[in-house]
N, C-alpha and C positions, 0 to 999 in steps of 0.2 A: 709400494711399488710406483716408481716415478713415471710420469707420463713420458717424459723424454727418453727413458730407457726402453719404452715400448714401441717408439716410433722410429722409423728409419728415414726421416725427412732431413732435407738440407739444412734446415734451421730448427731449433728447438722451439716447441710451441710456447707462446706467452699466455700466462694464466692469471685471470682476475678472480679473487675469492671475495664474495659478498657475505659479510657477517652482520646479521641484524642487530646483535648486541654490542656493548662497548668492548667486551673481551671475547676471544674465541674459546671454543671448548664444547659448546653444545651441552650435552648432558654429562659432561666431565667437568665439574666445578667444585670449588672448595672455599672455605672462609677460614680467616686466621683467628685463633684464640690463644692468648698468652704465648704468642710467638710460634704456634705450631698450626700447620695447615691441616684442617679437618675436612674430609671429603664429604661434599653434599651429594655427589652423584657416584659415578664409577670409581671404585676404589681398589679393586684387587686384580692381580694378574696370575694366570696359571702358568707354570714353567714350561709346558709343552706347546703353547701357542706361538707358532713360528713367527707369524708377521709382527705381532706386538712385541715379542722378545727381541727380534732383530731390530725393530725401530728404536726401541729403548736403548739397546747396546750401541747402535749406530750413533745415537745422539750423546753418548757418554753419561747417561743418567744413572744415578746411584740407586740401586735396587735394595730393598730391605725385606726381611722376613715379615710377612704380615701377621696380625694377631692370630695366634693359634697355629701358624704356619710352621713348617719344619725349618730348622736352621740350615743355611747353605751359603755359599759365596754368592756375591751379587752377580757374578758372571753367569750363574746357572738359572737365574730366575727370570720370569716374566709371568703373563697370566691370562686367565680367562675371565674377563670381567664383564658383567652385564652392562649394557650401554645405558642403563637407567640408574635407579637409586640404590642399587645394592651396595653393601659395604660391610662393615665390621661383623655383623651378626653371622653372615655366610661363613666366614672364616672359622667361626666357632663350630658351626655345624659340620663343616668340612673335616675338621680335626676329630670331632667326636664321632660322627657317623663312620668315619674311616676306620674307627677301631672298634665297631660293635660286632666283633667276631670274625670279620672277613679279612682284616689286615694284620692280625697278630702274627709275629714271626716273619713278616715280609716287609722289606723296605718299600716305600712309595716310589712312584715313578713308572717305569715300564712303558708300554705303548698303549696306555689306557684311554680313558673316557674324555669326553669334551668338558673338561673341567679339571679340577685337580684338588688336592688337599688331604688325602689320607696319609697316614705313616703307620709304623708299628704301634701296637697297644703300649709298649714301654715308652716310646717317644711322646705319645700322647699324654701319658701320666706325668712325665717329667714337665711337660709344658704346663700342665694344669696346676702343678704344685709350685711353679715359679711364677710370682707376681710380675716379672720383668718382661713378659711378652706383650705388653701394651695394654693389658686389662687388669683386673683385680687378680685373677688367678687362672683364667682360661676355662673355667667350668661352664658346662651347658646344660639346660634343662628343657624339656618339652612339656608344654602346658596344654591342656585340653579345655581350659576355661573353668574347670572345677578343681582340678588337682594337677600336680606335677608328675606326669606318668613315667618320666625317665630323667635321671640325673647322672650326669657324667662329670664329676669333679675330680676324678683321677684314681680312685681306689680300684684294686683288682676285683673286688666284689662287684662293683658297678659295671666293669667291663664284662664280667661273666654273666651279669644279669641281662645286660643289653644283648649279649650273644644268644642267650637262651630265648629272650623275648622276640628277636627278629630272626633268629635262626638262619637257615641256609637261604632264605629269600633275599637277605641283603647281599649275600655273596653272589647269588644268581643275577641280581640286578646290577651288580657291579660288573659282572662279566658282559652284560649287555651294553653298559656304558662303554666298556673297553672296545667291544666289537664295533659299535657305532663310530667311535673316535678313529678306529683303524680305517673304516670306509672314508670318514671325512678327510683323513690325511692325504688321500689321493688328490685333493684339490691343488695342493702346493705343486706338485709335478706337472699337472695338467696346465695350471696358469703359467708355470715357468716355461712351458712349451708353447705359449701363446694361445691356449684354448680359451675362448669366451662363450658366454651363453646369453641369449636374448631374453630368457625367462628364467625365474628362480626354479620353477618345476624341472626344467631341462637340466639344470645343474644338479639338482637333488637326485634326479633320476639317474644320471650318470654316476653319482657317488653312492647310489644304492641307499639313499635316505628319504626318498620321497614318501614311501608308504608310512613311515612313522609320523608324517604330518597329517595323515588322513583319519587318525583316530585319536581319542583322548588319552591322556597319560594314565588316568584311571583304568579305562578299559585295556589298555596296553599291559599294565602291571597285573591286572586281574587275569588276563589271558596267559600270562607267562609265570606268574608267582602263586596263583590260587588254583586254577583249574587243572593243571597237569596233576594226574594221579601217580605221583612218585613218592616213594616212601622217604626219601631224603630231603624232600622240599617241605619246610614248615616256617611259620612266622610271617607269611606273606600278609595277612590281614592287618596285623599290627604295624608292619613296616610300611604298607601303603598309607594307612590312616595317619601314622605319626611321623616316622623319620622322613620318608620321601615327600610327604605332604608339607611338612614343617620347612624343609629346605625350599620347596616350590613356592610357598607363601611368602618366605622371606625374599626370595630372588625376584619374583615376579608379581607378588601380591594377587595371586590367582590360585584357585584350588585345582586339584588333580583332574577333575572332570571338565575344567575349563582349559587347562593346558593341552597342547597336542603332545604326542608321545616324544617327539624329537625334543621339544623344549623341556620336557621332564628329564630327559636324559642329559641334556646340556645343564640343567639346573643342578642335578645331583653329582655331576662330574667332580666338583671340588671335594665331595665327601668320599670320593672313591680312592684316590691316591694322588701322589705328586705334591709339590710344594706351591704354597700360595705366597705371592709377593706383591709389594706396592712400591711406588717411586718415592724416594725421600723428597720431601718438599711438595708433594701433590702430583697426581696424575695429569693435571692439565698441562704440565711441562711437555708431555708427550705430543699434545696437539700443537702447542705453540712452537716447539722445536721442529716438528715435521713441516709446518707451514714455512718457517724461516728457511729450512734446508731446501724447500722445493723452489724457491726463487720467485714464487708468486706474489703479485701484488695484492695486498689484503685491504679491502675497503670496509670499514666498520661503521656501525650505526646506520646501515642502509638495508632496508627490507625490500626485496625483489617482489613486486606486485604483478607484473606481467612478463612472460617470456613469449615473444612473438617472432615467428618464422616467416620470412619472405618466400612466397610460393615459388617465385621465379628463380631466385639465386640460391635458395636454401640456407641463407645466412640468418642468424638469430640476433635479436635486439632485446635488451632488458630495460624495463621501466623499474627504477629504483627510487623508493621513497626514503627520504632522510628522516631519522628518528628525531621527533620533537619539533622538527621544522615544517613538516607537511609539504616540503617541496619535492617534486619528482624530477629525476634527471633520466635520460636515456643513455644507455652504454651500448656499444657495439660498433661494428658487426662482429659476431662470433661465429666461428665455423662449428663449434659444438658447445653444448651446455650440460653440466651434470647437476641435477638436483640432489643435494646432499643433506636433505632434511625431510621429515614426514610431510606429505601433501596436506594431511588433515590439519587444520588449524593454521596453515601457512597464509591464507588469504590470496594464494597465487592463481592467476588466470593463464591459461596457455592458448595461444591464438596462432592462426595463420593468416597472412594477408597479402594482397597484390594490388597493383595499380589497376585502374578500370579497363585499361586497353588490353591488359594481359590476363585479367582474372578469369575470363570465360575459358580461355585455352588451358590455364593452370588448373582450374577446379574441375571443368567438365570433362577433361580428357582423362581424368583418373590419376594423372601425375601430380607433382607438387603437393598440394594440400590433401588431395585424395590419398595419395600414397601415405602421408603422415597420419591421416585418420586410420588407415588400416594398420600402421605400425603401432598406433596407440590403442590397438584392439577395441575400437569402437566402429560399429558398422555404420555406414551411411547409405541411405536409400538413394535411388536414382531419380526420384520423383521431384527433387528440388524442395525449396521452402524450408521451414524451420523443423528440425528434429530434435526430439527429446528422448534420451537413453538414460533411464535411471534419473540421477540427478545431474547429468551432464547435459548441458545445452549446446546444440550444434546449429550453425547457420549453414545449411546445405547450399552449394553454389551451382548445382546442375541446372542447366536450362530446361525448362518444362517442354513437354512434347505436345504434338498436335495444336490445339488452338493457342497454346502459350508461345509458339515460335513467331518470329517476325518482329515487327516494331515493338509491340508490347513487350515481348520477351526481352528485347535488347535493353529496354528501359529497366526492366526487372533486374537484369544482370548487373548493370552499372551500380545499382544500390546494393544488391545482395552479395556480390562477390568480393567486396572490398575486405571483409574480415570473416574469419570462421573461428568460432570459440570451441575449442577442443575440450577444455576442462576449466572449471572454476570451483575454487574452494569458497567463494564469496556469494552469499545469497543475492547481494545487490547486483553482482555480475550476471547471475541468472536471470534476474528481473530485467536488467538492461538488455540481455540477449533476446529475451521474449518480446520486449517492446520493440526492439530493432526488427525482429522478424515480422511482427504484426504490421508495423508501419510500412515495411518494404513489400509486403505481400499484397498490400491493398491496391498498389498501382497496376499489377499485372494480372490479379486474379487467379494466378496459378499456384500459389503457395499452398503446401500441405503440411500437415502435422501428423507424425507417426511416433509410436512408442515401441521400441525394440529392446530385447534383452539378450545379450550374447551369452550362450551356455559356455560354461567353463570347458576348456579343452582337456585333452587327456593328461596333460602335465600340470593341471590346476590353474592355468592361466585364465584370469577374469578381468577384462578391461572395463566393466561397468563401474559406476561411481561407488558401489558398495565396497569394491576392492581398492580403488584409487583413494577413497576416503576412509580407510580402515580406522575404527575408533582406537584410541590409546588408553591404557590403564592409568588412572590417576593415582600417584603415590606421593604421600607427604613425608618428607625427611625432617625430622625435628631433632635438634641437639638440645639437651637439658643438662644443666649443672645441679648437682643434688648430692645427697649422701647415699647411703646403701639402699637396695631394694627392700620394700617392706614384705615380710613373710606373710602377714595377714592377707595381703592383696591376693595371694596365690593359695589361700586357705591352708596355709602350712603353719606349724608351730615354729619352724626355723628353716632357713634355706640351707642348702648344701654348702659346705666350705668351699671357698674360692669361686663361687658362681658369678659369672659375669655376662652371660647371655641367656636369654629365654626366647625360644621360637615357639610358634602355636601350631596345633595339629589341624587337620582338615575341617573337622566339625566344630571347632572352637568359635563361639560367637564373642569375640572380644574387641576392644577399641584399637588394638595394634597388632601387627603381624610379626614384629621382632623388636627386642630391646637389647642393646649390648652396651657394656661399660668400658671405659678406659681411663686410666689415670695418666695425666700428661707428665712428661718429663720436665724437670726444672733445667735451669741453664747449666748446672753442673752434672747433669745426667741423672740426678735423683728425681724422686717423685715430687710433682708440683702440687701445691694446694692441699694442706693437710685436711683430710676428711672429705674433700670434694672429689667427685667423679664426674666425668662427662659421658653422658649416655647419648646413643644414637637410636632413634626409634623410627619405624616405618609404620604408616597407617594410611587408611583411605580417606579419612576426614581429619580436620584439625583437632588436636588434643585439647579436651575440655580442661580448664584451669583446675577444676576440683579433682580431676584425675591425677594430677601431679602430686598433690598432697596424699592421696590414697596409695599411689604407687612407690613414692620415694620418701625416705627419711631426710630430715634437714642435714646440710653439710655441716652444721654447727649452730650454736646458739645465734638466733637471729638471722640465719641464713637458709630460708626456705628454698625448695626447688624453683628454678627459674628457667625459662626457655631462652637459650642463646640466639638461636636462628631456626626458622621453619621455612621450607622451600617446598612449593607445590610443583610437581613434575608430571608431564605426560610422559611417563617413564619408558614404557615399552608397549607394544602392541597388545590389544585384547584379543587373546587367541580364541579361535573358533573352529575347531576341527569338524569336518574335513576342511583344511585350509584351502583358500583360493588366493592366488597371488596376482598382483599387478605385474606387468612385464618390466624388465630392466629398460628395454628400448621403447620409450614412449612415442617417439617420432624420429625421423632421420636426423641425427645429431643431438638428440635429446635423450639423455639417460637418467634413470631414476635409481640412485644408489641405495635407497631405503626399501627396495622391493623385497629383499631378502629377509627382512626383519620379522615377517609373518611366520617364518619357519622357527626361529629362535633368536632372541635378542641378546647380543654379547658383543664385546669389543672385537673379539677375533672374527665373528661373523661379519661385523661391520668392515673389518680390514679385507676380508675375502670379497665382499661386495665391492668395496673400493677398488680392489685389484681388477675385478671384472669390468667396472666402469672405465678404468684406464685402458684396458684392452679393447673395449668397444669403441672408445673415442679414438684410440690409435688406429683401429681398422677404418673408421670413418674418414680420418684425416688422410690416410694412405690412399683411400679410394678416391678422394677429391683430388689429391695430386695426380693420380693416374689419369683422371678424366681431363685434367688441364694440359697433360703432355701431348 
């Protein structure tokens, strides 16, 4: 959603984009190996994701069926991809789980769940028997750390065995995925009508999805797949522990008791139905293409350290540190700023400031900075001095009452009201604010220190530092060039034919959460590298060198397994139901685009949040224009 399309201003807004790295893309990155782009981060698209699909089509990007995905023309595909390090293993799980009894005899698609990827059992078998789907053969196994509890290499026997093992619970959960997505789809019409939300909770409540964020995926599945005393419902325990958990661990590197129920539904969506796609040449083209189409000026290798709002004018200024040079430049003024990256780990400080002669009026009146503090969901006491809210340090600018008034108070105001620190991700900034408060309070003797905690509101909004600095789950993506998987590692005498992906169950205590193989295509379209496969693994810790020899065979004589690249990501939020969300609107003209990620992390969710950010900024700019008339 382009900002210019949402504003009805006489002139289109001018946009600057600050990118801390040398290339844009964030958690959508790839590396080249033998002429092919291999995704380090987000790698798949679901065909029903409207925003991502529309963006890819508008840029003229070539879409291809993802590993294990159904075949279709490029015009029908796009995807639901996690914004973190998910990739090939999920497409395998999507295809396999989509055929464990619930999809037989029914074509994928429909109006289903927040994800994609099931098809008929027949189509699943054809894919697994064909080595041309981007892997060895498309087969999937689930591993509990001791044995392979389920193999899906394509035989009708294995399809029937999975149907018996997971029973009607798999079908019931698929229905719930579909129902959740039908509710989610309402967001497109609402945003097209110009509706925006100040908080993620308000958005989710209007979509009927908020309750799913308030309990764990495990509790949700147990309540709906185990506890109902229905004669037709069976297989729930195995389904929760194995199929649903394996997909969740692959996608989010977290167990079912850690995921909220909405994230669990989103995670399993690609196993329910629909086609899974990827962009030929790498998904980062989507990011670079949209940036180019927006007309924005992109400033790379610059990390924003401070976002500072002038209390009098409401304009924003940014302090930007150049990578490697250590030099800081100030950009601005801007009428609005969108934070399009997680606050945690950003090193960002958010401040308000005013000149000495206007600071008292701006801060003490409750306007200007006071209003911004309220919008940021951080309460400020009226007693003045330094205030500590969780890990957020605030320098309160209110003039003290009683003995603090008069000449002494005036001196106090001149020192105290110059800047107010609303938020800081830097410990040094916290210390500096504390020192500033201590030094300033000495002159007047009226400074006070209080500690408050704002209780979450009914829609789950929490403006304390715990919500603003939500921890992210570390996931390491590793690509390895090697021969085939070793059966002995999985305590098996032989591996199923065509096996190319292994996911792990909820209780498995193992060094990785997913491993998937692919054989690269050669220049002539044939298979590249006789005997060599490229594996993508997800883990929480770096893979030990000795593990490679235990897990993989050699690609040939004198060709032991070798790591091609390893990337450590802060991939997605560490979920903690009942979820508490920071607001989208942190201060007047300051929008936090990543606030929705705590509900479920996915490219389409990020696109929805971005559309909401554009709508909020458009409303802010229009309000400013009306004030000037």
